[in-house]
C-alpha positions in Angstrom: -54.9 -13.3 -49.8 -54.7 -10.3 -47.6 -55.8 -12.5 -44.5 -53.5 -15.2 -45.2 -50.7 -12.0 -45.5 -51.5 -10.9 -42.2 -51.6 -14.4 -40.8 -48.1 -15.2 -41.4 -46.9 -12.0 -40.1 -48.5 -12.7 -36.8 -47.1 -16.0 -36.5 -43.7 -14.6 -37.4 -44.4 -11.6 -34.4 -45.0 -14.5 -32.1 -41.9 -16.4 -32.9 -39.7 -13.0 -32.4 -41.4 -12.3 -28.9 -40.9 -16.1 -27.8 -37.0 -16.2 -29.0 -36.7 -12.6 -27.0 -38.1 -13.9 -23.9 -36.2 -17.2 -23.7 -33.2 -15.2 -23.5 -33.6 -12.0 -21.9 -30.4 -13.0 -19.8 -28.4 -11.9 -22.5 -29.2 -8.4 -22.2 -26.6 -6.3 -20.1 -29.3 -3.7 -19.2 -32.7 -4.5 -18.1 -35.7 -4.5 -20.6 -38.9 -3.3 -19.2 -41.3 -2.8 -22.4 -41.3 -4.6 -26.2 -43.4 -3.7 -29.0 -44.2 -5.7 -32.1 -44.5 -3.6 -35.3 -45.6 -4.4 -38.8 -43.6 -3.9 -41.9 -45.6 -0.5 -42.4 -44.4 0.5 -39.0 -47.7 0.3 -37.2 -48.2 -1.4 -33.9 -50.2 -4.6 -33.8 -49.9 -5.4 -30.4 -51.8 -2.1 -29.1 -49.3 -0.6 -26.5 -49.3 -4.0 -24.6 -46.3 -4.3 -22.1 -44.4 -7.4 -21.6 -42.2 -6.9 -18.2 -40.0 -9.6 -17.1 -40.0 -11.1 -13.4 -37.3 -10.7 -10.8 -36.1 -14.1 -11.3 -35.9 -13.3 -14.8 -33.9 -10.0 -14.3 -31.5 -10.7 -11.4 -30.4 -7.4 -9.2 -26.6 -6.8 -9.3 -24.9 -7.4 -6.0 -24.1 -4.8 -3.4 -22.5 -5.2 -0.1 -21.6 -2.9 3.1 -18.6 -3.8 4.9 -18.4 -3.5 8.9 -17.0 -0.4 10.3 -13.7 -0.5 11.6 -13.5 -1.6 15.3 -11.3 -0.1 18.2 -11.5 -2.3 21.5 -9.1 -3.3 24.2 -7.6 -6.4 25.5 -9.7 -8.7 27.9 -8.6 -8.7 31.4 -5.6 -10.5 31.8 -5.5 -11.6 28.3 -3.3 -10.3 25.1 -6.5 -10.3 23.0 -10.0 -9.3 22.7 -13.0 -11.6 22.0 -15.3 -9.5 19.9 -18.9 -11.1 19.3 -20.6 -8.2 17.3 -20.3 -6.0 14.3 -18.2 -8.7 12.2 -20.6 -9.6 9.5 -21.1 -8.3 6.2 -24.4 -6.7 5.0 -26.0 -7.6 1.9 -27.9 -4.6 0.6 -29.1 -6.3 -2.9 -28.6 -9.1 -4.9 -28.1 -12.8 -4.0 -25.1 -14.6 -2.5 -23.6 -17.8 -3.9 -20.3 -17.6 -2.2 -19.0 -15.4 1.2 -15.4 -15.9 2.5 -13.1 -14.1 4.6 -9.4 -13.9 5.3 -7.5 -12.2 8.4 -3.9 -10.7 8.1 -1.7 -8.8 10.3 -1.9 -9.0 14.0 -4.3 -12.4 13.6 -4.1 -14.9 11.1 -6.9 -16.8 9.9 -9.4 -17.6 6.7 -12.6 -19.3 6.2 -12.8 -22.4 3.7 -13.4 -21.2 0.0 -16.5 -22.6 -0.7 -19.5 -21.8 1.1 -21.2 -18.6 2.7 -19.4 -17.6 6.1 -20.0 -15.0 8.2 -17.4 -14.4 10.9 -19.8 -13.8 13.8 -17.3 -13.8 16.7 -13.8 -14.1 16.9 -10.8 -13.8 19.2 -8.3 -11.1 17.8 -4.8 -10.8 19.2 -3.3 -7.3 20.6 -2.5 -5.2 17.8 -4.4 -4.4 14.2 -5.8 -6.9 12.1 -7.3 -6.7 8.5 -10.3 -8.6 8.0 -11.1 -9.0 4.1 -14.7 -10.4 2.8 -15.1 -11.6 -0.9 -18.6 -12.0 -2.1 -19.7 -13.6 -5.2 -23.2 -13.7 -6.4 -25.2 -15.7 -8.9 -23.7 -14.1 -12.0 -20.8 -14.4 -11.0 -19.8 -10.9 -10.1 -16.8 -10.8 -7.6 -16.9 -7.8 -4.8 -14.7 -7.6 -1.8 -14.2 -5.1 1.1 -11.6 -5.1 4.0 -12.0 -3.1 7.4 -9.9 -3.5 10.4 -9.9 -5.0 14.0 -7.5 -3.0 16.2 -7.0 -4.5 19.7 -5.2 -2.2 22.4 -3.6 -3.2 25.4 -4.1 -0.7 28.1 -3.5 -3.0 31.4 -0.5 -2.2 33.3 2.0 -5.0 34.5 1.6 -6.3 38.0 4.4 -6.0 40.3 4.8 -7.3 43.7 8.0 -6.6 45.6 10.1 -8.7 47.8 8.9 -8.9 51.5 9.2 -5.7 53.9 12.3 -5.7 55.9 12.8 -4.5 59.3 16.2 -4.4 60.5 18.3 -2.9 63.5 20.1 0.1 63.0 23.6 -1.3 63.0 22.7 -3.9 60.5 23.8 -3.3 57.0 20.6 -1.8 55.1 20.7 -4.0 51.7 21.0 -2.2 48.3 18.3 -1.5 46.0 17.7 -4.0 42.9 19.0 -2.2 39.8 17.9 -5.1 37.5 14.6 -7.2 37.0 16.6 -10.4 37.6 17.9 -9.3 40.7 14.5 -8.2 41.8 12.9 -11.6 41.1 15.9 -13.7 42.7 14.8 -11.6 46.1 11.6 -12.7 46.0 9.7 -10.2 43.8 7.5 -10.8 40.6 6.9 -8.8 37.4 3.8 -10.1 35.2 2.1 -8.7 32.0 -0.9 -10.0 30.2 1.2 -9.5 27.0 5.0 -8.7 27.1 7.0 -7.1 29.5 10.0 -5.0 28.9 12.6 -6.1 31.2 15.1 -3.4 30.1 12.7 -0.8 31.7 12.8 -2.3 35.2 14.3 0.5 37.4 14.3 1.8 41.2 11.7 4.9 40.8 12.6 6.6 44.1 13.9 6.1 47.4 12.3 8.2 50.3 13.3 8.1 54.2 10.4 9.4 56.4 12.7 10.6 59.2 16.1 12.3 59.4 16.7 10.3 62.8 15.8 6.9 63.9 13.7 5.0 63.7 12.7 5.4 60.0 11.4 4.0 57.3 12.7 3.6 53.7 10.0 3.6 51.1 11.6 2.3 47.7 9.2 2.6 44.9 10.0 0.0 42.1 8.7 0.4 38.4 8.3 -1.8 34.9 6.2 -1.0 31.7 5.1 -3.5 28.9 5.7 -3.1 25.1 3.0 -0.6 24.9 4.5 1.7 27.9 1.9 0.8 30.8 3.6 1.0 33.8 3.4 -1.2 36.7 4.6 0.4 40.1 5.3 -1.3 43.6 6.7 -0.2 46.7 8.9 -1.9 49.2 9.3 -0.8 52.9 12.2 -1.1 55.1 11.9 -0.5 58.7 15.0 0.7 60.4 14.7 0.2 64.3 16.8 2.4 66.8 17.3 -0.6 68.9 20.3 -2.8 68.4 19.5 -6.3 69.7 18.9 -7.9 73.0 21.8 -8.9 75.2 21.5 -10.7 78.7 23.4 -11.7 81.3 22.2 -14.4 84.3 22.9 -14.8 87.9 21.6 -16.0 91.2 19.2 -14.4 92.9 18.7 -14.2 96.8 16.3 -16.6 96.6 18.7 -18.8 94.9 16.6 -18.8 91.6 18.1 -18.2 88.5 18.0 -14.1 87.6 18.2 -12.7 84.1 19.1 -9.0 83.2 18.7 -7.9 79.4 19.0 -4.9 77.7 18.0 -2.9 74.3 19.9 0.2 73.3 19.7 3.0 71.0 22.9 4.5 69.8 23.6 8.3 68.9 23.9 9.2 65.2 26.3 12.2 65.9 29.5 12.6 68.4 28.3 14.2 71.8 24.7 13.9 70.7 22.7 13.0 74.3 19.9 11.0 72.9 21.1 7.3 73.7 19.3 5.3 75.7 19.2 1.8 77.6 16.4 0.0 78.6 16.9 -2.8 81.2 14.7 -6.2 81.5 14.9 -8.1 84.7 13.0 -11.3 85.7 14.0 -13.9 88.5 14.3 -11.5 91.4 12.2 -11.3 94.7 13.6 -8.5 96.4 14.2 -4.7 95.9 16.6 -3.8 93.0 18.6 -1.1 92.6 20.9 0.0 90.0 24.7 2.0 89.9 25.5 3.4 86.3 29.2 4.4 85.9 31.1 5.5 82.6 34.7 6.0 81.6 34.0 8.2 78.5 30.5 9.1 78.3 27.9 11.6 79.8 24.0 11.8 80.5 23.6 9.1 83.5 21.1 9.8 85.5 22.0 7.8 88.5 19.5 5.5 90.4 17.3 5.3 87.2 17.1 1.7 86.1 16.8 2.9 82.2 18.7 5.9 80.6 17.6 8.1 78.1 20.1 10.8 77.6 23.7 8.9 77.2 26.4 10.4 74.6 28.5 7.7 73.0 30.7 6.4 75.3 31.4 2.9 77.7 28.7 2.3 80.4 28.9 -0.1 83.4 25.6 -0.9 85.3 25.8 -2.7 88.8 22.2 -4.5 89.8 21.9 -5.0 93.6 19.1 -7.1 95.0 18.2 -5.9 98.5 21.7 -4.4 98.6 23.4 -7.4 97.5 25.1 -7.5 94.3 23.8 -9.6 91.8 25.2 -9.1 88.6 26.7 -6.2 85.9 26.8 -5.3 82.5 28.9 -3.7 79.8 27.2 -1.4 77.5 28.7 0.7 74.8 26.8 3.5 73.0 28.0 4.1 69.5 28.0 6.6 67.1 25.7 5.2 64.0 25.4 7.9 61.2 23.9 6.6 58.2 21.9 9.8 57.1 23.0 11.4 53.8 23.6 15.4 53.7 21.2 17.2 51.6 22.9 19.9 49.1 21.2 22.7 47.1 22.7 24.0 44.2 22.7 27.9 43.4 19.9 28.8 40.8 20.1 27.5 37.3 21.7 29.6 34.7 20.6 30.3 31.2 22.8 32.0 28.5 22.4 32.6 24.8 24.4 30.5 22.3 28.1 32.3 21.8 28.0 33.7 25.7 31.0 32.2 28.0 30.0 29.0 30.2 31.2 30.0 33.8 33.9 27.4 35.1 32.5 24.6 37.4 32.8 25.3 41.4 36.1 24.0 42.5 35.4 24.7 46.3 33.1 24.8 49.0 33.4 28.5 49.3 32.7 29.2 45.6 29.8 26.9 45.9 28.3 28.7 49.1 29.0 32.5 47.9 27.0 31.5 44.5 23.9 30.7 46.6 24.6 26.7 47.2 24.0 25.2 50.6 23.9 22.1 52.5 22.6 20.2 55.8 23.7 17.3 57.5 22.5 15.9 60.8 26.2 15.7 62.2 28.8 17.6 60.7 29.9 18.1 57.0 33.6 17.5 55.6 33.6 20.6 53.4 37.2 19.5 52.2 35.2 16.5 50.3 33.3 19.2 48.0 34.3 18.6 44.4 32.6 18.5 41.1 31.1 14.7 40.4 30.0 14.9 36.7 29.6 17.1 33.9 27.5 16.2 30.7 25.8 18.1 27.7 22.7 17.2 26.2 23.6 18.2 22.8 26.7 18.4 21.4 26.3 21.7 19.6 24.1 24.8 20.8 21.3 24.7 22.4 22.0 22.1 25.0 21.7 21.6 28.6 25.0 21.6 30.6 24.7 19.4 33.8 27.1 19.5 36.5 26.5 17.2 39.6 28.5 18.4 42.7 29.2 16.0 45.7 30.1 16.3 49.6 30.6 14.0 52.3 29.8 14.1 56.0 32.3 13.2 58.6 31.0 9.6 58.8 31.4 9.0 55.1 27.6 9.7 53.6 27.7 11.3 50.4 25.3 13.6 48.9 25.0 14.6 45.1 23.0 17.8 43.4 23.0 18.9 39.8 23.4 22.3 38.7 22.2 23.2 35.1 23.2 26.2 32.6 
């Protein structure tokens, strides 16, 4: 009777163990050991462990997101081809589905079913937000997000219109003040992303010499949407010679003889650096020259070329073996296209509430306060005036900028700022 009761208890214990093993996944916490006990609380399976395998007891999914990425645009592109550090890392557990989605500067997504790592991708300039959505075999869902920031550090490429060479008496073309005018003249401006057309400007204009000949260097600039600055320089070479003038006569041999000249005008009245260079061809005898002037000065008689002439009207008669060949009228002009320079008195610093001194109204006031000017010829002091006045802020503190002007006797104007 006792043997039969024990046999029935053993059968019941075995059945319970079998049911528990078959339904081990129903427990939320892993169970490593089970013990069967009798009705009087004594262990009948003597400390024998029952341990579940990995397949029977699956680990929860754990993932690690990629670090945020900072990179720069590829050369001549407004994007970056990123080929590393984009994949999700699986720390533990088993994936059953992995998808991704991009928002922000770059838009995109994977398909909804499958396991998809990004591996490599072309990202637009700006910040892109990348999200991974991971699911494991227990239908646990994890998400993580990282950023890919692509910075544009490439400056615009600017090419100016062709450099110019002009004679001193030709008009110097005005600088370009808009991008469209710059492009119409033959310049170009390109950027890997987006040009900021309104930023186009003449950054500077510099003349390398006060007197002829000289070179004007104009520096143009333009930026893109991200503040990268492109710069290019155009050169204007201003010659001190005025065109080539020619006359033709008959030499003593009967052949055609030609005389031409290049001249250099003066930049100021009564300045004696005007010149004439004669070029003669087609003669066979000895050539002599006789120079005369009605209102000029500086002739060196008997010389073929002249280098010390003032402004005025000149005539040169050419003889071959004492026989008159031809003559030419030459006019040395005053050509002054040099701007005066003007230096203001020292800037003034006042406390809020102090009286602001009035603007200078005459040249003598300006000069007595420490201002000065220079011109290659002669200033017209009566043209001195206040050109403009502006405040940086309507209330104190502010900077008051007064712009003064003066011109020379030939109409060239100079401007300078005085700040209070």
